[in-house]
C-alpha positions as CSV (number, residue, x, y, z in Angstrom):
1,M,-2.8,5.1,17.2
2,S,-4.4,7.7,14.9
3,F,-4.1,7.1,11.3
4,S,-2.0,10.3,11.0
5,G,0.1,9.1,13.6
6,E,0.6,5.9,12.0
7,V,1.7,7.5,8.6
8,K,4.3,9.8,10.9
9,E,5.9,6.5,12.7
10,E,6.1,4.9,9.6
11,L,7.7,7.9,8.2
12,V,10.5,7.8,11.1
13,R,12.0,4.8,10.0
14,I,12.6,5.9,6.8
15,E,16.6,5.2,6.1
16,N,18.1,8.1,3.8
17,D,21.5,8.0,3.4
18,A,21.8,10.7,0.6
19,R,22.8,13.9,2.6
20,H,21.3,16.3,0.6
21,C,17.8,14.5,1.4
22,Q,18.6,14.5,5.2
23,I,19.4,18.5,4.8
24,A,16.2,19.1,3.3
25,E,14.2,16.9,5.8
26,L,15.9,18.4,8.7
27,A,15.2,22.1,7.1
28,A,11.5,21.5,7.0
29,I,10.8,20.1,10.4
30,L,13.1,23.4,11.9
31,I,11.6,25.8,9.9
32,Y,8.1,25.0,9.4
33,S,7.5,23.6,13.1
34,G,9.3,27.4,14.3
35,A,12.2,25.7,16.1
36,V,14.6,27.9,15.2
37,R,14.3,31.0,17.7
38,T,16.2,33.8,18.9
39,D,16.0,34.6,23.0
40,G,15.9,38.3,24.4
41,S,19.9,38.8,24.4
42,D,19.7,37.7,20.4
43,V,20.8,34.4,21.1
44,K,19.8,31.6,18.6
45,R,18.4,28.3,20.5
46,I,16.4,25.7,18.5
47,L,14.0,23.7,20.3
48,I,11.6,20.9,18.8
49,Q,8.3,19.7,20.8
50,S,5.8,17.3,19.7
51,D,3.1,15.5,20.5
52,A,4.4,12.8,19.0
53,P,7.7,11.3,20.5
54,F,9.0,9.7,16.8
55,V,9.4,13.4,15.5
56,T,11.8,14.7,18.0
57,T,13.5,10.9,17.6
58,R,13.5,11.7,13.9
59,C,15.2,15.0,14.5
60,L,17.9,13.9,16.7
61,M,18.5,11.3,13.9
62,L,18.9,13.6,11.3
63,F,21.5,15.4,13.5
64,E,23.2,12.8,14.4
65,K,23.4,11.4,10.4
66,L,24.6,15.1,9.4
67,S,27.4,15.0,12.0
68,L,25.9,18.0,13.7
69,I,25.9,16.1,17.2
70,S,27.7,13.0,18.3
71,K,25.8,9.8,18.1
72,N,26.6,8.7,21.6
73,D,25.6,12.3,23.1
74,R,21.7,12.3,23.5
75,S,21.8,15.3,26.5
76,N,19.9,17.4,23.8
77,L,16.9,14.8,24.2
78,Q,15.2,16.1,27.3
79,D,12.6,14.2,27.2
80,Q,11.0,11.7,24.3
81,N,8.9,14.9,23.4
82,T,11.5,17.2,23.2
83,F,15.0,18.0,21.6
84,S,16.4,21.4,22.8
85,L,19.8,23.3,21.7
86,D,20.7,26.3,23.8
87,K,23.3,29.1,24.3
88,N,25.6,26.1,25.5
89,D,25.5,24.2,22.1
90,S,26.2,27.4,20.1
91,G,28.5,25.8,17.6
92,V,26.1,23.2,16.8
93,I,23.4,25.8,16.2
94,K,25.5,27.6,14.0
95,R,26.6,24.6,11.7
96,T,23.2,23.5,11.6
97,L,21.7,27.1,10.2
98,Q,24.6,26.7,7.9
99,T,23.9,23.5,6.9
100,I,20.2,24.1,6.0
101,K,21.4,27.7,4.6
102,Y,19.2,29.3,7.0
103,K,19.2,33.2,6.7
104,E,18.0,35.7,9.8
105,G,14.4,35.9,9.8
106,D,14.0,33.0,7.2
107,K,10.0,31.6,7.4
108,L,11.0,29.5,4.7
109,V,13.1,26.3,3.4
110,N,16.0,27.6,1.2
111,P,15.3,26.8,-2.4
112,L,18.6,25.8,-2.7
113,V,18.1,23.1,-0.2
114,I,15.3,21.8,-2.2
115,K,16.2,22.2,-6.0
116,S,16.3,18.4,-6.8
117,L,12.7,16.2,-7.0
118,C,14.4,13.4,-4.1
119,C,15.0,16.8,-1.8
120,K,11.3,18.1,-2.7
121,R,10.2,14.7,-1.6
122,S,12.2,14.9,1.6
123,F,11.1,18.3,2.2
124,L,7.4,17.4,1.6
125,R,8.3,14.6,4.7
126,G,9.7,16.9,7.3
127,A,6.8,19.2,6.3
128,F,4.2,16.5,7.4
129,L,6.1,15.0,10.4
130,S,6.3,18.9,11.9
131,I,3.0,20.6,10.8
132,G,0.7,17.8,9.0
133,S,-2.2,16.0,9.9
134,M,-4.6,13.7,8.2
135,S,-8.2,12.4,9.3
136,N,-8.9,8.9,9.8
137,P,-10.0,7.5,5.7
138,Q,-12.9,5.7,7.4
139,K,-14.7,8.9,8.2
140,G,-13.7,11.0,5.4
141,Y,-10.5,12.1,3.1
142,H,-8.6,14.8,4.5
143,L,-4.9,15.8,4.8
144,E,-3.3,19.1,6.3
145,F,-0.1,21.3,7.0
146,V,-0.9,23.7,9.5
147,C,1.1,26.4,8.3
148,S,2.4,29.5,10.5
149,D,1.9,32.2,7.4
150,T,1.0,32.6,3.9
151,Q,4.5,32.4,2.6
152,Q,5.1,28.9,4.3
153,A,1.9,27.9,2.6
154,V,2.6,29.0,-0.9
155,Q,6.2,27.2,-0.7
156,L,4.2,24.2,0.2
157,V,1.5,24.6,-2.5
158,E,3.9,25.0,-5.2
159,T,6.2,22.1,-3.9
160,L,3.1,20.1,-4.1
161,A,2.6,20.9,-7.6
162,F,5.5,19.6,-8.7
163,Y,3.7,16.2,-8.2
164,E,0.7,17.2,-10.1
165,I,-1.0,17.5,-6.3
166,H,-3.4,20.4,-6.3
167,A,-3.8,21.8,-2.7
168,K,-6.1,24.5,-1.7
169,V,-5.3,27.2,1.3
170,V,-7.8,28.6,4.0
171,A,-7.4,31.1,6.8
172,R,-8.0,29.7,10.1
173,K,-7.3,31.9,12.8
174,K,-4.2,33.1,13.1
175,Y,-2.5,30.1,10.6
176,Q,-3.0,29.6,6.9
177,V,-3.7,25.9,6.3
178,V,-2.7,23.9,3.4
179,Y,-4.9,20.9,2.5
180,I,-6.2,18.1,0.2
181,K,-9.4,16.5,0.1
182,E,-9.2,14.4,-2.9
183,S,-8.3,10.6,-1.9
184,E,-6.1,10.4,-5.4
185,E,-4.0,13.0,-4.1
186,I,-3.8,12.1,-0.8
187,V,-2.9,8.7,-2.0
188,E,-0.1,10.4,-4.2
189,L,1.2,12.4,-1.7
190,L,1.6,9.3,0.7
191,N,3.8,7.6,-2.0
192,V,5.7,10.5,-2.7
193,I,6.9,11.3,0.8
194,G,7.5,7.4,1.3
195,A,4.4,6.1,3.5
196,H,3.9,3.0,1.8
197,V,2.1,0.9,4.2
198,A,0.0,3.7,4.9
199,L,-0.9,4.0,1.1
200,M,-1.9,0.5,1.0
201,N,-3.9,0.6,4.1
202,L,-5.5,3.8,2.9
203,E,-6.3,2.0,-0.9
204,N,-7.8,-1.0,0.8
205,L,-10.1,1.3,2.8
206,R,-10.8,2.9,-0.2
207,I,-11.9,-0.3,-2.3
208,L,-14.1,-1.0,1.1
209,K,-15.8,1.7,1.1
210,D,-16.5,2.1,-2.8
211,M,-17.5,-1.7,-2.8
212,R,-20.2,-0.6,0.2
213,N,-21.1,2.5,-1.7
214,S,-21.7,0.7,-4.6
215,I,-23.8,-2.4,-2.7
216,N,-26.0,0.8,-1.2
217,R,-27.0,2.3,-4.6
218,K,-27.9,-1.2,-6.0
219,V,-30.0,-1.6,-2.6
220,N,-31.3,1.6,-3.1
221,C,-32.2,1.5,-6.7
222,E,-33.6,-2.3,-6.4
223,A,-35.7,-0.8,-3.4
224,A,-37.0,2.2,-5.6
225,N,-38.0,0.0,-8.4
226,I,-40.0,-2.1,-6.2
227,T,-41.7,0.9,-4.6
228,K,-42.6,2.2,-8.2
229,T,-43.7,-1.4,-9.0
230,V,-46.1,-1.9,-6.1
231,N,-47.5,1.7,-6.3
232,A,-48.2,1.1,-9.8
233,A,-49.6,-2.4,-9.2
234,A,-52.0,-0.7,-6.7
235,K,-52.9,2.5,-8.6
236,Q,-53.7,-0.5,-11.8
237,I,-56.1,-2.8,-9.0
238,D,-57.8,0.6,-7.9
239,D,-58.7,1.7,-11.9
240,I,-59.5,-2.0,-12.5
241,Q,-62.0,-2.3,-9.5
242,Y,-63.2,1.1,-10.7
243,I,-64.5,0.1,-13.6
244,K,-65.6,-3.1,-13.0
245,D,-68.1,-1.7,-10.4
246,H,-69.1,1.4,-12.4
247,Y,-68.8,0.2,-16.3
248,G,-68.9,-3.6,-16.2
249,F,-65.9,-5.8,-17.6
250,D,-68.6,-7.0,-20.1
251,N,-68.2,-3.5,-21.9
252,L,-64.8,-4.2,-22.1
253,A,-63.1,-5.1,-25.4
254,D,-61.8,-8.7,-25.1
255,N,-57.9,-7.6,-24.9
256,L,-58.7,-4.9,-22.0
257,R,-60.8,-7.4,-19.9
258,E,-58.7,-10.3,-19.9
259,V,-55.8,-8.3,-19.0
260,A,-58.0,-6.6,-16.4
261,E,-59.3,-9.6,-14.6
262,L,-55.3,-11.1,-14.7
263,R,-54.2,-8.0,-12.9
264,L,-57.1,-8.7,-10.2
265,E,-56.2,-12.4,-10.0
266,R,-52.0,-11.5,-9.9
267,P,-51.9,-8.4,-8.3
268,D,-48.0,-9.1,-7.2
269,A,-47.3,-9.7,-11.0
270,T,-44.7,-7.8,-12.8
271,L,-45.9,-6.8,-16.5
272,K,-43.5,-9.5,-17.9
273,E,-45.2,-12.0,-16.3
274,L,-48.8,-10.7,-17.3
275,G,-47.7,-11.1,-20.7
276,E,-46.6,-14.6,-20.4
277,Y,-49.9,-15.7,-18.7
278,L,-52.4,-14.1,-21.7
279,T,-53.2,-16.5,-24.3
280,P,-51.4,-15.8,-26.6
281,A,-48.7,-14.2,-24.7
282,V,-48.0,-10.4,-25.3
283,G,-44.9,-8.6,-24.5
284,K,-44.1,-6.4,-21.7
285,S,-45.1,-3.3,-23.7
286,G,-48.2,-4.8,-24.8
287,V,-49.4,-5.6,-21.4
288,N,-48.8,-1.6,-20.8
289,H,-50.2,-0.2,-23.3
290,R,-53.5,-1.8,-22.2
291,L,-53.0,-1.2,-18.6
292,R,-52.9,2.5,-19.8
293,K,-55.7,2.3,-21.7
294,L,-57.6,1.1,-18.8
295,G,-56.3,3.7,-16.7
296,E,-57.3,6.3,-19.2
297,L,-60.9,4.8,-19.2
298,A,-61.4,4.7,-15.3
299,A,-59.9,8.5,-15.0
300,K,-62.9,9.3,-17.6
301,L,-65.6,7.2,-15.7
302,R,-64.4,9.1,-12.6
303,E,-65.0,12.7,-14.3
304,V,-69.0,11.7,-15.1
């Protein structure tokens, strides 16, 4: 199962006894998934279809908890992916639309249904169950809601802002996609909608990924430093050999001759190590100064 599927599977197990929150969640599922429809005869129907069977199961559970249908009547669950109410269930449909405060042509959840913060949480949970998805965090951080129009996207963005979650909107074909890419804000959303197991799994993956990135940065930094040191030593040896062949060590000052001979003897030594081999010992900056003098001399000799 995908990470997104795991989140939804966790969400449908949440027990929420507050009736107003159940209404908010059901309203989000019905409105955002476009479940409320009118046929050619102006007869209302409700149809929930999802590739994830737990979404339709959640919808059925909410209908039962809100006493919109009998707990013993599962005839509206056509199969594990489809929940349907048609003209034979006109009374249920009427009560359902009254419960969620639906008005003809509504594309948004009625603001009265999501006035309180707890109901906003349930609204966001219902929205994620019906139109939300999340990428595998091992590959990248991306959570989105695919809305049918701009109004729905705006309602989602404004509701997320109550929890300081800053979502953006982009057009994708005929849809408006509300998306979040910051891992911290995705974690906050999972916390808000109650997906705490998924949140911990995501946090563990984030920690592991950060550790790997930190190790890679250190390895790359060390490799770069080693390469820099090797290249510098190679140039120093080349300069010193040129001086030896075209100028002679006997013409060098004692301190320069000493470090030149030592560099040829110990091509792999660091500046600090070279300084420790000198008598008396010289610091890293002192060795670097002498080698720079030798480099300048070699450059002048090459110009002649």
